[in-house]
KEZATOR-878089 format. One record per atom (N, C-alpha, C): x, y, z; residue in three letters; residue number from 1. Coordinates in Angstrom, 2 decimals. Layout:
+---------+---------+---------+-----+-----+
:      px :      py :      pz :   r :   k :
+---------+---------+---------+-----+-----+
:       X :       Y :       Z : ALA : NUM :
...
+---------+---------+---------+-----+-----+
This chain:
+---------+---------+---------+-----+-----+
:      px :      py :      pz :   r :   k :
+---------+---------+---------+-----+-----+
:    1.76 :  -75.65 :   79.29 : MET :   1 :
:    1.31 :  -75.37 :   77.78 : MET :   1 :
:    2.59 :  -74.57 :   77.31 : MET :   1 :
:    2.95 :  -75.43 :   75.84 : SER :   2 :
:    4.08 :  -74.88 :   75.14 : SER :   2 :
:    3.61 :  -73.58 :   74.11 : SER :   2 :
:    4.68 :  -72.82 :   73.97 : GLU :   3 :
:    4.41 :  -71.19 :   73.14 : GLU :   3 :
:    3.78 :  -71.51 :   71.89 : GLU :   3 :
:    4.09 :  -72.84 :   71.33 : LEU :   4 :
:    3.34 :  -73.51 :   70.08 : LEU :   4 :
:    1.78 :  -73.40 :   70.38 : LEU :   4 :
:    1.51 :  -74.13 :   71.66 : GLU :   5 :
:   -0.24 :  -74.02 :   71.87 : GLU :   5 :
:   -0.57 :  -72.74 :   72.16 : GLU :   5 :
:    0.11 :  -71.95 :   72.87 : THR :   6 :
:   -0.47 :  -70.72 :   73.08 : THR :   6 :
:   -0.62 :  -69.70 :   71.96 : THR :   6 :
:    0.41 :  -69.95 :   70.51 : VAL :   7 :
:   -0.21 :  -69.24 :   69.48 : VAL :   7 :
:   -1.24 :  -69.95 :   68.97 : VAL :   7 :
:   -1.38 :  -71.22 :   68.84 : ILE :   8 :
:   -2.58 :  -71.94 :   68.19 : ILE :   8 :
:   -4.10 :  -71.65 :   68.71 : ILE :   8 :
:   -4.04 :  -71.61 :   70.25 : ILE :   9 :
:   -5.31 :  -71.33 :   70.96 : ILE :   9 :
:   -5.46 :  -70.06 :   71.01 : ILE :   9 :
:   -4.38 :  -68.78 :   70.81 : SER :  10 :
:   -4.65 :  -67.54 :   71.02 : SER :  10 :
:   -5.25 :  -66.99 :   69.18 : SER :  10 :
:   -5.12 :  -68.29 :   68.44 : ASN :  11 :
:   -5.98 :  -67.88 :   67.30 : ASN :  11 :
:   -6.91 :  -68.76 :   66.90 : ASN :  11 :
:   -7.79 :  -69.11 :   67.82 : LYS :  12 :
:   -8.88 :  -70.13 :   67.47 : LYS :  12 :
:  -10.01 :  -69.61 :   66.42 : LYS :  12 :
:   -9.80 :  -68.20 :   66.07 : ASP :  13 :
:  -10.52 :  -68.08 :   65.13 : ASP :  13 :
:  -10.36 :  -68.16 :   63.72 : ASP :  13 :
:   -9.37 :  -68.72 :   63.28 : VAL :  14 :
:   -8.80 :  -69.12 :   61.86 : VAL :  14 :
:   -9.58 :  -70.24 :   61.30 : VAL :  14 :
:  -10.24 :  -69.91 :   60.03 : SER :  15 :
:  -10.86 :  -70.80 :   59.46 : SER :  15 :
:  -10.18 :  -71.52 :   58.30 : SER :  15 :
:   -8.63 :  -71.27 :   58.05 : CYS :  16 :
:   -8.35 :  -72.06 :   56.93 : CYS :  16 :
:   -6.76 :  -72.56 :   57.67 : CYS :  16 :
:   -5.98 :  -73.44 :   57.09 : TYR :  17 :
:   -4.64 :  -74.03 :   57.63 : TYR :  17 :
:   -3.88 :  -72.66 :   56.81 : TYR :  17 :
:   -3.84 :  -71.82 :   55.80 : SER :  18 :
:   -3.17 :  -70.90 :   55.26 : SER :  18 :
:   -3.08 :  -70.08 :   56.36 : SER :  18 :
:   -4.22 :  -69.55 :   57.11 : GLN :  19 :
:   -4.21 :  -68.31 :   58.06 : GLN :  19 :
:   -3.68 :  -68.78 :   59.37 : GLN :  19 :
:   -3.98 :  -69.78 :   59.81 : LEU :  20 :
:   -3.08 :  -70.58 :   61.02 : LEU :  20 :
:   -1.55 :  -70.48 :   60.77 : LEU :  20 :
:   -1.24 :  -70.71 :   59.43 : MET :  21 :
:   -0.12 :  -71.17 :   59.44 : MET :  21 :
:    0.87 :  -69.82 :   58.91 : MET :  21 :
:    0.33 :  -68.70 :   58.40 : GLU :  22 :
:    0.89 :  -67.39 :   58.56 : GLU :  22 :
:    1.01 :  -66.96 :   60.05 : GLU :  22 :
:    0.09 :  -67.49 :   60.90 : ARG :  23 :
:    0.23 :  -66.74 :   62.09 : ARG :  23 :
:    1.13 :  -67.13 :   63.00 : ARG :  23 :
:    1.39 :  -68.65 :   62.77 : ILE :  24 :
:    2.48 :  -69.30 :   63.32 : ILE :  24 :
:    3.79 :  -68.80 :   62.68 : ILE :  24 :
:    4.22 :  -68.67 :   61.29 : GLN :  25 :
:    5.06 :  -68.37 :   60.93 : GLN :  25 :
:    5.65 :  -66.87 :   61.15 : GLN :  25 :
:    4.62 :  -65.99 :   61.30 : ASN :  26 :
:    4.81 :  -64.61 :   62.16 : ASN :  26 :
:    4.82 :  -64.45 :   63.29 : ASN :  26 :
:    4.67 :  -64.95 :   64.45 : SER :  27 :
:    4.63 :  -65.04 :   65.95 : SER :  27 :
:    6.16 :  -64.47 :   66.21 : SER :  27 :
:    6.52 :  -63.67 :   67.06 : LYS :  28 :
:    7.61 :  -63.39 :   67.41 : LYS :  28 :
:    8.23 :  -64.35 :   68.39 : LYS :  28 :
:    7.10 :  -65.07 :   68.86 : THR :  29 :
:    7.87 :  -65.68 :   70.09 : THR :  29 :
:    7.93 :  -67.20 :   70.02 : THR :  29 :
:    7.91 :  -67.72 :   68.28 : LEU :  30 :
:    8.05 :  -69.01 :   68.17 : LEU :  30 :
:    9.43 :  -69.33 :   67.26 : LEU :  30 :
:    9.99 :  -70.45 :   67.50 : THR :  31 :
:   11.36 :  -70.37 :   66.94 : THR :  31 :
:   10.71 :  -71.53 :   65.61 : THR :  31 :
:   12.21 :  -71.80 :   64.90 : LYS :  32 :
:   11.77 :  -72.68 :   63.96 : LYS :  32 :
:   12.07 :  -73.73 :   64.43 : LYS :  32 :
:   12.08 :  -74.22 :   65.31 : ILE :  33 :
:   11.67 :  -75.65 :   66.09 : ILE :  33 :
:   10.10 :  -75.98 :   66.13 : ILE :  33 :
:    9.88 :  -74.74 :   66.79 : ASP :  34 :
:    7.99 :  -74.66 :   66.93 : ASP :  34 :
:    7.17 :  -74.73 :   65.53 : ASP :  34 :
:    7.97 :  -74.05 :   64.71 : ILE :  35 :
:    7.38 :  -74.01 :   63.30 : ILE :  35 :
:    7.13 :  -75.40 :   62.82 : ILE :  35 :
:    8.45 :  -76.05 :   62.65 : ASN :  36 :
:    8.84 :  -77.51 :   62.37 : ASN :  36 :
:    7.72 :  -78.48 :   63.23 : ASN :  36 :
:    7.67 :  -78.23 :   64.28 : ALA :  37 :
:    7.08 :  -79.09 :   65.01 : ALA :  37 :
:    5.37 :  -78.96 :   64.41 : ALA :  37 :
:    4.72 :  -78.16 :   64.47 : PHE :  38 :
:    3.44 :  -77.49 :   63.78 : PHE :  38 :
:    3.42 :  -78.06 :   62.23 : PHE :  38 :
:    4.26 :  -78.07 :   61.39 : ASP :  39 :
:    4.70 :  -78.65 :   60.09 : ASP :  39 :
:    4.15 :  -80.48 :   60.50 : ASP :  39 :
:    4.86 :  -81.00 :   61.09 : ASN :  40 :
:    4.65 :  -82.62 :   61.69 : ASN :  40 :
:    2.90 :  -82.68 :   62.35 : ASN :  40 :
:    2.52 :  -82.09 :   63.12 : ILE :  41 :
:    1.58 :  -81.87 :   63.43 : ILE :  41 :
:    0.37 :  -81.95 :   62.46 : ILE :  41 :
:    0.47 :  -81.10 :   61.67 : TRP :  42 :
:   -0.33 :  -81.16 :   60.67 : TRP :  42 :
:   -0.34 :  -82.19 :   59.20 : TRP :  42 :
:    0.93 :  -82.32 :   59.53 : LYS :  43 :
:    0.92 :  -83.55 :   58.41 : LYS :  43 :
:    0.09 :  -84.88 :   58.93 : LYS :  43 :
:    0.03 :  -84.88 :   60.47 : THR :  44 :
:   -0.59 :  -85.94 :   60.94 : THR :  44 :
:   -2.44 :  -85.61 :   60.69 : THR :  44 :
:   -2.20 :  -84.61 :   60.97 : ALA :  45 :
:   -3.95 :  -83.72 :   61.56 : ALA :  45 :
:   -4.65 :  -84.22 :   59.85 : ALA :  45 :
:   -3.71 :  -84.10 :   58.47 : ILE :  46 :
:   -4.10 :  -84.00 :   57.47 : ILE :  46 :
:   -4.10 :  -85.24 :   56.80 : ILE :  46 :
:   -3.77 :  -86.42 :   57.40 : ASP :  47 :
:   -3.16 :  -87.49 :   56.81 : ASP :  47 :
:   -5.08 :  -88.26 :   56.13 : ASP :  47 :
:   -4.67 :  -88.87 :   54.94 : PHE :  48 :
:   -5.68 :  -89.40 :   54.25 : PHE :  48 :
:   -6.37 :  -90.53 :   55.28 : PHE :  48 :
:   -5.18 :  -91.25 :   56.20 : ASN :  49 :
:   -6.15 :  -92.23 :   56.66 : ASN :  49 :
:   -7.13 :  -91.95 :   57.80 : ASN :  49 :
:   -7.07 :  -90.44 :   58.36 : ASN :  50 :
:   -7.99 :  -89.89 :   59.37 : ASN :  50 :
:   -9.15 :  -89.69 :   58.87 : ASN :  50 :
:   -9.28 :  -89.40 :   57.28 : TRP :  51 :
:  -10.39 :  -88.48 :   56.81 : TRP :  51 :
:  -11.11 :  -89.43 :   55.57 : TRP :  51 :
:  -10.68 :  -91.09 :   55.35 : SER :  52 :
:  -11.21 :  -91.50 :   54.15 : SER :  52 :
:  -12.42 :  -92.12 :   54.55 : SER :  52 :
:  -12.68 :  -91.64 :   55.60 : ASP :  53 :
:  -14.64 :  -91.94 :   55.65 : ASP :  53 :
:  -15.23 :  -91.22 :   55.42 : ASP :  53 :
:  -16.59 :  -91.10 :   54.75 : SER :  54 :
:  -17.37 :  -90.36 :   54.39 : SER :  54 :
:  -17.82 :  -89.28 :   55.53 : SER :  54 :
:  -17.82 :  -90.04 :   57.19 : ASP :  55 :
:  -18.62 :  -89.29 :   58.26 : ASP :  55 :
:  -17.15 :  -88.78 :   58.63 : ASP :  55 :
:  -17.63 :  -87.19 :   58.47 : LEU :  56 :
:  -16.53 :  -86.13 :   58.92 : LEU :  56 :
:  -16.59 :  -86.01 :   60.47 : LEU :  56 :
:  -17.28 :  -86.56 :   61.31 : VAL :  57 :
:  -17.67 :  -86.46 :   62.48 : VAL :  57 :
:  -16.43 :  -87.72 :   62.95 : VAL :  57 :
:  -16.29 :  -88.71 :   62.34 : LEU :  58 :
:  -15.65 :  -89.90 :   62.45 : LEU :  58 :
:  -14.42 :  -89.29 :   62.22 : LEU :  58 :
:  -14.27 :  -88.82 :   61.10 : GLY :  59 :
:  -12.73 :  -88.42 :   60.71 : GLY :  59 :
:  -12.04 :  -87.21 :   61.77 : GLY :  59 :
:  -13.14 :  -86.33 :   62.26 : CYS :  60 :
:  -12.41 :  -85.63 :   63.27 : CYS :  60 :
:  -11.89 :  -86.61 :   64.45 : CYS :  60 :
:  -12.99 :  -87.22 :   65.01 : LYS :  61 :
:  -12.48 :  -88.15 :   66.21 : LYS :  61 :
:  -11.39 :  -88.90 :   65.89 : LYS :  61 :
:  -11.21 :  -89.75 :   64.91 : ILE :  62 :
:   -9.96 :  -90.12 :   64.55 : ILE :  62 :
:   -8.89 :  -89.52 :   64.44 : ILE :  62 :
:   -8.91 :  -87.94 :   63.96 : THR :  63 :
:   -7.92 :  -86.89 :   63.83 : THR :  63 :
:   -7.08 :  -86.62 :   65.51 : THR :  63 :
:   -8.52 :  -86.76 :   66.13 : HIS :  64 :
:   -8.03 :  -85.96 :   67.69 : HIS :  64 :
:   -7.08 :  -86.80 :   68.47 : HIS :  64 :
:   -7.90 :  -88.57 :   68.48 : GLN :  65 :
:   -7.13 :  -89.24 :   69.06 : GLN :  65 :
:   -5.59 :  -89.59 :   68.71 : GLN :  65 :
:   -5.42 :  -89.28 :   67.45 : ARG :  66 :
:   -3.77 :  -89.57 :   66.86 : ARG :  66 :
:   -3.14 :  -88.68 :   67.05 : ARG :  66 :
:   -3.87 :  -87.44 :   67.12 : LEU :  67 :
:   -2.86 :  -86.17 :   67.48 : LEU :  67 :
:   -3.04 :  -86.21 :   69.28 : LEU :  67 :
:   -3.59 :  -86.72 :   69.89 : LYS :  68 :
:   -3.45 :  -87.07 :   71.43 : LYS :  68 :
:   -2.50 :  -87.62 :   71.62 : LYS :  68 :
:   -2.59 :  -88.96 :   70.95 : ASP :  69 :
:   -1.49 :  -89.86 :   70.94 : ASP :  69 :
:   -0.25 :  -89.92 :   70.43 : ASP :  69 :
:   -0.05 :  -88.66 :   69.75 : THR :  70 :
:    1.43 :  -88.73 :   69.08 : THR :  70 :
:    2.02 :  -87.55 :   69.73 : THR :  70 :
:    1.43 :  -86.56 :   69.99 : PHE :  71 :
:    1.96 :  -85.39 :   70.57 : PHE :  71 :
:    1.68 :  -84.76 :   71.69 : PHE :  71 :
:    2.56 :  -84.06 :   72.49 : LYS :  72 :
:    1.92 :  -83.54 :   73.89 : LYS :  72 :
:    1.35 :  -82.04 :   73.79 : LYS :  72 :
:   -0.37 :  -82.30 :   73.19 : LEU :  73 :
:   -1.07 :  -81.56 :   72.86 : LEU :  73 :
:   -1.83 :  -81.43 :   74.12 : LEU :  73 :
:   -2.67 :  -80.14 :   74.18 : THR :  74 :
:   -3.93 :  -80.08 :   75.15 : THR :  74 :
:   -5.19 :  -80.33 :   74.58 : THR :  74 :
:   -6.13 :  -80.82 :   75.01 : ASP :  75 :
:   -7.04 :  -80.85 :   73.82 : ASP :  75 :
:   -7.48 :  -79.82 :   73.18 : ASP :  75 :
:   -7.99 :  -78.36 :   73.75 : GLU :  76 :
:   -8.33 :  -77.47 :   73.66 : GLU :  76 :
:   -7.35 :  -76.96 :   71.96 : GLU :  76 :
:   -6.11 :  -77.03 :   72.17 : SER :  77 :
:   -5.55 :  -76.82 :   70.81 : SER :  77 :
:   -5.46 :  -78.27 :   69.68 : SER :  77 :
:   -5.83 :  -79.35 :   69.86 : ILE :  78 :
:   -5.70 :  -80.33 :   69.47 : ILE :  78 :
:   -7.37 :  -79.98 :   68.79 : ILE :  78 :
:   -8.20 :  -79.70 :   69.08 : SER :  79 :
:   -9.84 :  -79.20 :   69.05 : SER :  79 :
:   -9.39 :  -78.29 :   67.60 : SER :  79 :
:   -8.88 :  -77.40 :   67.83 : ILE :  80 :
:   -8.83 :  -76.13 :   67.11 : ILE :  80 :
:   -8.11 :  -76.90 :   65.86 : ILE :  80 :
:   -7.00 :  -77.75 :   65.81 : ILE :  81 :
:   -5.97 :  -78.02 :   64.65 : ILE :  81 :
:   -7.27 :  -79.07 :   63.82 : ILE :  81 :
:   -7.66 :  -79.73 :   64.64 : VAL :  82 :
:   -8.98 :  -80.65 :   63.78 : VAL :  82 :
:  -10.02 :  -80.05 :   63.14 : VAL :  82 :
:  -10.33 :  -78.85 :   64.03 : ARG :  83 :
:  -11.39 :  -78.12 :   63.17 : ARG :  83 :
:  -10.90 :  -77.50 :   61.99 : ARG :  83 :
:   -9.78 :  -77.09 :   62.14 : VAL :  84 :
:   -9.18 :  -76.31 :   60.37 : VAL :  84 :
:   -8.89 :  -77.71 :   59.68 : VAL :  84 :
:   -8.45 :  -78.38 :   60.28 : ALA :  85 :
:   -8.08 :  -79.64 :   59.36 : ALA :  85 :
:   -9.45 :  -80.06 :   58.56 : ALA :  85 :
:  -10.09 :  -80.09 :   59.33 : SER :  86 :
:  -11.90 :  -80.66 :   58.81 : SER :  86 :
:  -12.28 :  -79.85 :   57.62 : SER :  86 :
:  -11.63 :  -78.67 :   57.53 : TYR :  87 :
:  -12.42 :  -77.54 :   56.57 : TYR :  87 :
:  -11.77 :  -77.97 :   55.29 : TYR :  87 :
:  -10.57 :  -78.68 :   55.32 : ASP :  88 :
:  -10.01 :  -79.20 :   53.84 : ASP :  88 :
:  -10.58 :  -80.34 :   53.41 : ASP :  88 :
:  -11.32 :  -81.28 :   54.43 : TRP :  89 :
:  -12.12 :  -82.34 :   53.78 : TRP :  89 :
:  -13.72 :  -82.41 :   53.87 : TRP :  89 :
:  -14.02 :  -81.14 :   53.84 : LYS :  90 :
:  -15.85 :  -80.94 :   53.71 : LYS :  90 :
:  -15.75 :  -81.11 :   52.09 : LYS :  90 :
+---------+---------+---------+-----+-----+
C-alpha cells in the first residue's frame, strides 16, 4: 500500500473533498508527487461522465470501476474517494 493510500484510509471520516485535500496537503509523510497523484485521482473521481445518470448508486459503481482500472489503489481507498466524490453529486 502506498503512503498516499495510508493517508486516505486514515482519514476515512472526512465528509467532503476540502477536508480530505487539507489532510493530504498537511500530511508530513506525503511528497508533492503524492499530492499531484491525488489531484489526478480526484479529477477522475469527479468526472461528469461518471455521475451523469440520476442514479447515485450507478455513479458510485462507475467511478469505483474507473478508479480501479486507472490507478493502482486498494478497494478500501477507492471506496473512501468514491464516497467523498458522491457528496459533490448529491
